[in-house]
FISEMAR-934764 format. One record per residue (C-alpha): residue number from 1; residue in three letters; x, y, z. Coordinates in Angstrom, 2 decimals. Layout:
# residues N
NODE,NUM,ALA,X,Y,Z
...
END
This chain:
# residues 358
NODE,1,MET,-84.81,230.11,-66.03
NODE,2,LEU,-82.90,231.08,-69.17
NODE,3,GLN,-79.26,230.09,-69.25
NODE,4,LYS,-77.50,233.40,-68.62
NODE,5,LYS,-73.77,233.88,-69.15
NODE,6,ILE,-71.82,235.51,-66.32
NODE,7,LEU,-68.31,236.92,-66.67
NODE,8,VAL,-66.21,236.99,-63.48
NODE,9,ILE,-63.06,239.15,-63.37
NODE,10,TYR,-60.64,238.42,-60.55
NODE,11,PRO,-57.34,240.38,-60.61
NODE,12,GLU,-54.38,239.24,-58.53
NODE,13,VAL,-50.94,240.79,-58.07
NODE,14,ARG,-49.29,239.18,-61.10
NODE,15,ALA,-52.25,237.54,-62.80
NODE,16,THR,-55.91,238.02,-63.72
NODE,17,ARG,-58.29,235.11,-63.35
NODE,18,ILE,-61.41,235.09,-65.49
NODE,19,ALA,-64.37,232.76,-65.68
NODE,20,ILE,-67.49,232.37,-67.77
NODE,21,TYR,-70.42,230.72,-65.99
NODE,22,ARG,-73.75,229.58,-67.41
NODE,23,ASN,-75.79,230.36,-64.32
NODE,24,THR,-73.53,228.62,-61.77
NODE,25,GLU,-71.98,226.07,-64.12
NODE,26,PRO,-68.42,227.01,-65.15
NODE,27,MET,-67.95,227.04,-68.92
NODE,28,PHE,-64.48,228.56,-69.07
NODE,29,LEU,-61.74,229.23,-66.52
NODE,30,LYS,-58.44,230.91,-67.27
NODE,31,THR,-55.55,232.46,-65.35
NODE,32,ILE,-53.82,235.13,-67.42
NODE,33,LYS,-50.31,235.64,-66.10
NODE,34,HIS,-48.69,239.06,-66.29
NODE,35,PRO,-44.86,238.98,-66.39
NODE,36,GLU,-43.27,241.29,-63.85
NODE,37,GLU,-41.22,243.01,-66.58
NODE,38,GLU,-44.46,243.99,-68.34
NODE,39,LEU,-46.11,245.27,-65.15
NODE,40,LYS,-43.06,247.43,-64.41
NODE,41,GLN,-43.94,249.71,-67.33
NODE,42,PHE,-46.91,251.08,-65.37
NODE,43,GLU,-46.35,253.88,-62.88
NODE,44,ASN,-49.28,252.86,-60.69
NODE,45,ILE,-51.86,250.09,-60.40
NODE,46,PRO,-54.82,251.84,-62.11
NODE,47,ASP,-52.62,252.41,-65.17
NODE,48,GLN,-52.69,248.64,-65.70
NODE,49,MET,-56.41,248.69,-66.52
NODE,50,PRO,-56.24,248.86,-70.37
NODE,51,TYR,-53.41,246.29,-70.44
NODE,52,ARG,-55.33,243.76,-68.33
NODE,53,ARG,-58.67,244.53,-70.03
NODE,54,ASP,-57.19,243.87,-73.47
NODE,55,ALA,-55.61,240.63,-72.22
NODE,56,ILE,-59.05,239.48,-71.03
NODE,57,LEU,-60.80,240.39,-74.28
NODE,58,HIS,-58.05,238.72,-76.31
NODE,59,GLU,-58.30,235.52,-74.27
NODE,60,LEU,-62.09,235.39,-74.63
NODE,61,ALA,-61.89,236.00,-78.40
NODE,62,ARG,-59.14,233.40,-78.76
NODE,63,ASN,-61.51,230.86,-77.18
NODE,64,ASP,-64.52,231.91,-79.31
NODE,65,PHE,-66.44,233.56,-76.46
NODE,66,GLN,-68.40,236.60,-77.61
NODE,67,VAL,-68.21,239.09,-74.76
NODE,68,ASP,-71.37,240.88,-75.93
NODE,69,LEU,-73.36,237.72,-75.10
NODE,70,VAL,-72.50,238.10,-71.42
NODE,71,GLU,-75.54,239.11,-69.38
NODE,72,ILE,-73.79,240.33,-66.26
NODE,73,ILE,-70.21,241.01,-65.10
NODE,74,MET,-68.97,240.40,-61.55
NODE,75,ALA,-65.73,241.93,-60.33
NODE,76,ARG,-63.43,241.07,-57.47
NODE,77,SER,-63.96,243.82,-54.95
NODE,78,GLY,-61.45,246.56,-54.32
NODE,79,LEU,-60.68,249.09,-51.62
NODE,80,VAL,-63.71,251.34,-51.79
NODE,81,LYS,-65.34,253.15,-48.87
NODE,82,PRO,-66.54,251.02,-45.92
NODE,83,LEU,-69.83,249.33,-46.83
NODE,84,LYS,-72.45,247.00,-45.46
NODE,85,SER,-72.55,243.45,-46.79
NODE,86,GLY,-74.35,243.06,-50.10
NODE,87,VAL,-74.20,243.35,-53.89
NODE,88,TYR,-73.35,246.78,-55.36
NODE,89,LEU,-73.77,248.17,-58.85
NODE,90,ILE,-70.43,249.51,-60.08
NODE,91,ASN,-71.07,253.16,-60.95
NODE,92,GLU,-68.92,256.17,-61.84
NODE,93,LYS,-68.50,257.14,-58.18
NODE,94,MET,-67.14,253.69,-57.32
NODE,95,VAL,-64.84,253.74,-60.35
NODE,96,GLU,-63.38,257.08,-59.25
NODE,97,ASP,-62.83,255.84,-55.67
NODE,98,LEU,-61.13,252.70,-56.98
NODE,99,ARG,-58.92,254.78,-59.25
NODE,100,VAL,-57.73,257.15,-56.51
NODE,101,GLY,-57.58,254.45,-53.82
NODE,102,VAL,-59.99,256.09,-51.38
NODE,103,THR,-59.25,253.37,-48.79
NODE,104,GLY,-56.00,252.05,-50.22
NODE,105,MET,-54.40,250.83,-53.41
NODE,106,HIS,-54.17,247.18,-54.38
NODE,107,GLU,-54.48,245.10,-57.55
NODE,108,THR,-58.02,244.19,-56.46
NODE,109,ASN,-59.03,247.77,-57.33
NODE,110,LEU,-58.57,246.79,-60.98
NODE,111,GLY,-61.53,244.40,-60.81
NODE,112,GLY,-64.13,247.15,-60.69
NODE,113,LEU,-62.27,249.33,-63.18
NODE,114,ILE,-62.03,246.57,-65.80
NODE,115,ALA,-65.56,245.26,-65.25
NODE,116,TYR,-67.10,248.72,-65.57
NODE,117,ASP,-65.17,249.44,-68.78
NODE,118,ILE,-66.23,246.17,-70.43
NODE,119,ALA,-69.83,246.57,-69.21
NODE,120,GLN,-70.02,250.03,-70.78
NODE,121,ARG,-68.77,248.60,-74.08
NODE,122,ILE,-71.46,245.90,-74.26
NODE,123,GLY,-74.33,247.84,-72.67
NODE,124,LYS,-74.65,245.64,-69.56
NODE,125,ASN,-74.13,246.16,-65.82
NODE,126,ALA,-71.18,245.25,-63.63
NODE,127,TYR,-71.37,244.48,-59.93
NODE,128,MET,-69.23,243.62,-56.94
NODE,129,ALA,-70.36,241.58,-53.95
NODE,130,ASP,-69.24,241.73,-50.32
NODE,131,PRO,-66.20,243.96,-50.89
NODE,132,VAL,-63.12,243.53,-48.70
NODE,133,VAL,-64.17,246.72,-46.88
NODE,134,VAL,-67.45,245.30,-45.54
NODE,135,ASP,-67.76,246.95,-42.14
NODE,136,GLU,-70.05,245.48,-39.47
NODE,137,LEU,-67.70,245.98,-36.52
NODE,138,SER,-69.11,246.56,-33.07
NODE,139,ASP,-68.20,249.84,-31.38
NODE,140,LEU,-66.03,247.94,-28.90
NODE,141,ALA,-64.04,246.36,-31.71
NODE,142,ARG,-63.15,249.77,-33.17
NODE,143,VAL,-61.27,250.93,-30.07
NODE,144,THR,-57.50,250.69,-30.52
NODE,145,GLY,-56.00,252.12,-27.34
NODE,146,HIS,-55.45,255.68,-28.59
NODE,147,PRO,-58.12,258.08,-29.90
NODE,148,MET,-55.90,259.08,-32.82
NODE,149,PHE,-56.36,255.60,-34.32
NODE,150,VAL,-59.53,253.65,-35.15
NODE,151,ARG,-59.58,250.00,-36.13
NODE,152,LYS,-60.77,249.45,-39.71
NODE,153,SER,-62.49,246.45,-41.27
NODE,154,ILE,-60.62,245.03,-44.28
NODE,155,PHE,-60.85,241.26,-44.75
NODE,156,HIS,-61.94,238.44,-47.06
NODE,157,ALA,-65.61,239.36,-46.69
NODE,158,LEU,-66.78,237.48,-49.81
NODE,159,SER,-65.20,234.20,-48.68
NODE,160,HIS,-66.31,234.62,-45.07
NODE,161,LYS,-69.95,235.17,-46.03
NODE,162,PHE,-69.89,232.46,-48.73
NODE,163,PHE,-68.58,229.70,-46.46
NODE,164,ALA,-70.65,230.84,-43.46
NODE,165,ARG,-73.85,230.62,-45.52
NODE,166,LYS,-72.74,227.31,-47.02
NODE,167,TYR,-72.21,225.87,-43.54
NODE,168,ALA,-75.56,227.19,-42.30
NODE,169,LYS,-77.33,225.59,-45.27
NODE,170,SER,-75.58,222.26,-44.56
NODE,171,ILE,-77.18,222.11,-41.09
NODE,172,ASN,-80.56,223.50,-42.25
NODE,173,ARG,-80.11,226.77,-40.39
NODE,174,GLN,-80.01,230.41,-41.40
NODE,175,TYR,-76.67,232.21,-41.30
NODE,176,GLU,-78.38,235.00,-39.34
NODE,177,GLU,-79.24,232.52,-36.54
NODE,178,LEU,-75.68,231.41,-35.83
NODE,179,ASN,-72.58,232.54,-33.98
NODE,180,LEU,-69.54,231.50,-35.99
NODE,181,ILE,-65.78,231.98,-35.98
NODE,182,VAL,-64.63,232.03,-39.60
NODE,183,CYS,-60.94,231.63,-40.47
NODE,184,HIS,-60.01,232.22,-44.10
NODE,185,VAL,-56.43,231.71,-45.28
NODE,186,GLY,-56.00,233.41,-48.64
NODE,187,LEU,-52.98,233.68,-50.91
NODE,188,GLY,-52.23,237.11,-49.46
NODE,189,GLY,-53.48,237.34,-45.92
NODE,190,ILE,-55.32,235.52,-43.14
NODE,191,SER,-58.55,236.96,-41.78
NODE,192,ILE,-60.41,235.56,-38.78
NODE,193,GLY,-63.76,237.02,-37.83
NODE,194,ALA,-66.48,236.68,-35.22
NODE,195,HIS,-69.85,236.35,-36.99
NODE,196,GLN,-72.66,237.14,-34.58
NODE,197,LYS,-76.11,236.46,-36.02
NODE,198,GLY,-75.07,237.44,-39.55
NODE,199,GLN,-72.81,240.37,-38.64
NODE,200,VAL,-68.99,240.29,-38.61
NODE,201,VAL,-68.66,242.15,-35.31
NODE,202,ASP,-64.88,241.76,-35.05
NODE,203,VAL,-62.13,240.76,-37.48
NODE,204,ASN,-58.42,241.40,-37.84
NODE,205,GLN,-57.34,243.99,-40.43
NODE,206,ALA,-55.77,241.52,-42.83
NODE,207,PHE,-54.57,244.00,-45.47
NODE,208,ASP,-51.76,246.02,-43.91
NODE,209,GLY,-51.08,244.85,-40.41
NODE,210,GLY,-53.12,242.72,-38.05
NODE,211,GLY,-53.53,239.09,-37.07
NODE,212,PRO,-51.38,236.11,-38.14
NODE,213,PHE,-48.61,236.40,-40.70
NODE,214,SER,-49.24,234.73,-44.05
NODE,215,ILE,-47.38,233.92,-47.26
NODE,216,THR,-46.47,237.55,-47.97
NODE,217,ARG,-47.91,239.60,-45.09
NODE,218,SER,-46.26,240.22,-41.75
NODE,219,GLY,-49.41,240.42,-39.65
NODE,220,THR,-49.13,242.04,-36.23
NODE,221,LEU,-45.59,243.22,-35.51
NODE,222,PRO,-44.01,244.52,-32.26
NODE,223,MET,-44.95,248.22,-32.38
NODE,224,GLY,-41.85,249.64,-30.72
NODE,225,GLN,-39.50,247.76,-33.03
NODE,226,LEU,-41.59,248.74,-36.05
NODE,227,ILE,-41.53,252.45,-35.16
NODE,228,ARG,-37.79,252.40,-34.57
NODE,229,ALA,-37.27,250.71,-37.97
NODE,230,CYS,-39.38,253.44,-39.62
NODE,231,TYR,-37.11,256.16,-38.18
NODE,232,SER,-33.83,254.31,-38.60
NODE,233,GLY,-33.13,255.98,-41.94
NODE,234,LYS,-32.64,252.56,-43.55
NODE,235,TYR,-36.06,252.27,-45.17
NODE,236,SER,-38.42,254.44,-47.21
NODE,237,GLN,-42.15,254.54,-46.48
NODE,238,LYS,-42.77,252.29,-49.50
NODE,239,GLU,-40.19,249.76,-48.29
NODE,240,MET,-41.84,249.65,-44.87
NODE,241,LEU,-45.31,249.20,-46.37
NODE,242,ASP,-43.98,246.46,-48.67
NODE,243,MET,-42.41,244.80,-45.64
NODE,244,ILE,-45.86,244.64,-44.06
NODE,245,ASN,-48.12,243.62,-46.93
NODE,246,SER,-46.10,242.06,-49.75
NODE,247,LYS,-42.62,241.06,-48.54
NODE,248,GLY,-43.28,239.65,-45.08
NODE,249,GLY,-44.44,236.32,-43.69
NODE,250,TYR,-43.22,233.07,-45.24
NODE,251,SER,-41.63,235.10,-48.04
NODE,252,ALA,-39.36,237.00,-45.64
NODE,253,TYR,-38.42,233.92,-43.60
NODE,254,LEU,-37.96,231.43,-46.45
NODE,255,GLY,-36.98,233.65,-49.38
NODE,256,THR,-39.90,232.67,-51.62
NODE,257,ASP,-43.59,233.49,-52.00
NODE,258,SER,-44.23,230.47,-54.23
NODE,259,ILE,-46.68,228.16,-52.50
NODE,260,GLN,-45.43,225.28,-54.63
NODE,261,VAL,-41.83,225.85,-53.48
NODE,262,ILE,-42.90,226.26,-49.84
NODE,263,ASP,-44.98,223.07,-49.99
NODE,264,LYS,-42.01,221.22,-51.52
NODE,265,MET,-39.70,222.47,-48.74
NODE,266,ILE,-42.15,221.27,-46.08
NODE,267,ALA,-42.70,217.90,-47.82
NODE,268,GLU,-38.95,217.36,-47.95
NODE,269,GLY,-38.64,218.03,-44.23
NODE,270,ASP,-36.89,221.41,-44.38
NODE,271,GLU,-36.67,222.27,-40.67
NODE,272,LYS,-37.00,226.03,-41.09
NODE,273,ALA,-40.02,225.70,-43.37
NODE,274,LEU,-41.67,223.27,-40.93
NODE,275,PHE,-41.01,225.65,-38.03
NODE,276,ILE,-42.48,228.67,-39.86
NODE,277,SER,-45.54,226.61,-40.80
NODE,278,ARG,-46.03,225.63,-37.15
NODE,279,ALA,-45.63,229.28,-36.13
NODE,280,CYS,-48.30,230.35,-38.64
NODE,281,ALA,-50.69,227.68,-37.33
NODE,282,TYR,-49.91,228.83,-33.77
NODE,283,GLN,-50.75,232.46,-34.56
NODE,284,THR,-53.86,231.43,-36.49
NODE,285,SER,-55.06,229.36,-33.52
NODE,286,LYS,-54.52,232.25,-31.10
NODE,287,GLU,-56.59,234.58,-33.28
NODE,288,ILE,-59.39,231.99,-33.54
NODE,289,ALA,-59.39,231.49,-29.78
NODE,290,SER,-59.62,235.24,-29.13
NODE,291,HIS,-63.07,235.30,-30.76
NODE,292,TYR,-64.35,232.72,-28.30
NODE,293,ALA,-64.20,235.68,-25.92
NODE,294,THR,-65.71,238.04,-28.52
NODE,295,LEU,-68.78,235.78,-28.75
NODE,296,GLU,-68.88,235.26,-24.95
NODE,297,GLY,-68.35,231.51,-25.35
NODE,298,GLU,-71.49,231.09,-27.49
NODE,299,VAL,-69.97,229.56,-30.64
NODE,300,ASP,-71.96,227.27,-32.92
NODE,301,ALA,-68.99,226.35,-35.12
NODE,302,ILE,-65.48,227.23,-36.23
NODE,303,ILE,-65.16,227.36,-40.01
NODE,304,LEU,-61.75,226.78,-41.60
NODE,305,SER,-61.39,227.74,-45.26
NODE,306,GLY,-58.51,228.06,-47.67
NODE,307,ASN,-56.21,225.72,-49.57
NODE,308,ILE,-53.68,225.60,-46.72
NODE,309,PHE,-56.05,223.34,-44.80
NODE,310,ASN,-55.35,220.59,-47.35
NODE,311,SER,-52.10,220.29,-45.42
NODE,312,GLU,-52.69,217.68,-42.73
NODE,313,LEU,-49.79,219.14,-40.75
NODE,314,PHE,-51.21,222.67,-40.70
NODE,315,LEU,-54.75,221.46,-40.02
NODE,316,GLU,-53.71,219.26,-37.08
NODE,317,ASN,-51.63,222.08,-35.59
NODE,318,VAL,-54.76,224.25,-35.54
NODE,319,LYS,-57.20,221.54,-34.42
NODE,320,LYS,-55.13,220.50,-31.42
NODE,321,ARG,-55.20,224.07,-30.09
NODE,322,VAL,-58.80,225.16,-30.72
NODE,323,GLY,-60.68,221.99,-31.64
NODE,324,LYS,-62.27,221.74,-28.20
NODE,325,LEU,-63.87,225.19,-28.36
NODE,326,ALA,-66.65,224.31,-30.83
NODE,327,PRO,-67.51,221.96,-33.71
NODE,328,MET,-65.26,222.53,-36.72
NODE,329,ALA,-66.28,222.71,-40.38
NODE,330,LEU,-63.60,222.33,-43.03
NODE,331,TYR,-63.67,223.92,-46.48
NODE,332,PRO,-60.09,223.50,-47.77
NODE,333,SER,-60.46,225.66,-50.87
NODE,334,VAL,-60.91,229.19,-52.17
NODE,335,ASN,-64.17,229.44,-54.12
NODE,336,ASP,-64.26,233.14,-54.91
NODE,337,LEU,-65.16,232.63,-58.57
NODE,338,GLU,-68.13,230.45,-57.65
NODE,339,ALA,-69.14,232.92,-54.93
NODE,340,HIS,-69.22,235.71,-57.50
NODE,341,ALA,-71.28,233.59,-59.90
NODE,342,LEU,-73.79,232.77,-57.15
NODE,343,ASN,-74.18,236.45,-56.33
NODE,344,ALA,-74.68,237.24,-60.03
NODE,345,LEU,-77.39,234.60,-60.25
NODE,346,ARG,-79.11,236.12,-57.20
NODE,347,VAL,-79.16,239.46,-59.04
NODE,348,LEU,-80.52,237.90,-62.25
NODE,349,LYS,-83.27,236.09,-60.33
NODE,350,GLY,-84.20,239.17,-58.33
NODE,351,GLU,-83.36,237.47,-55.04
NODE,352,VAL,-81.17,240.30,-53.78
NODE,353,GLU,-81.69,244.03,-53.56
NODE,354,VAL,-78.79,245.65,-55.44
NODE,355,LYS,-77.30,248.50,-53.45
NODE,356,THR,-76.15,251.86,-54.74
NODE,357,TYR,-72.65,253.08,-54.00
NODE,358,ALA,-72.57,256.74,-53.05
END
């Protein structure tokens, strides 16, 4: 097969990661940091698109990469409408839904906006794979306890599917044959899902309230206390939403969202940092164990993914609580860039049917 160049665009809250792959071999990796004082000039997230796009194009040109030689562009998925798992062509309808935040607004929405803009400039196509809104929930999992509310599926779908398929391949099985519990600890949130024969039939809503707390997210909070805080007159709606999805978790307890600082505190034996880490492992273990019931005790493996599992302390605190439920497979990394490149290669080789967003 010809050596095709793939551009991956992966926006984060205060940075944009980019990568150029030749098929699945990385040629260039770069994290472009965006100072907070520069981001403050933009009224809303979609307004950042030209600023981040130009930063990407400048970085590629500075490193002598001709963007018009790229064959395909892959974007980190954003909050579009609920979708089935798969690879989707980014079209005008998707761009509009990302711009207005049809399901919600987050920096990930910029991925599709930037990729589509660059693709239009060079006459190529842009795609996203397994968006965070992949929805394969069972009807039982949607029930919340009140008919006014329905549980939604927002989680690290790309990572879940990537590591689940990787594990299945390692044991010479098909992903669609297995029952798996997949726990992914990302930089933002923690999502833990029950994968039943290739379908994520239940998973916590990791974006704005559900499951374990993480570096910046509060996870599930006591509802009565939360409601009373909302009506206390002390907080605006934005402040409450920030409390849930960007200023909670480790950040709220320890006063920092820097993983390097948190790791240093733990390594130096800071008692509060150690306690919060144990509490996070405790909540993570409880969520994993709950899906033993979801899958009726038929679990082929528990998959642990994310950089946090490089911490022997965190890993052991999880293993001692749920290690007896099923065999455990460890992938202590976040390989989203590689996952995007693999999906792009599947498109180029005609191994996947590209879906249309409507």
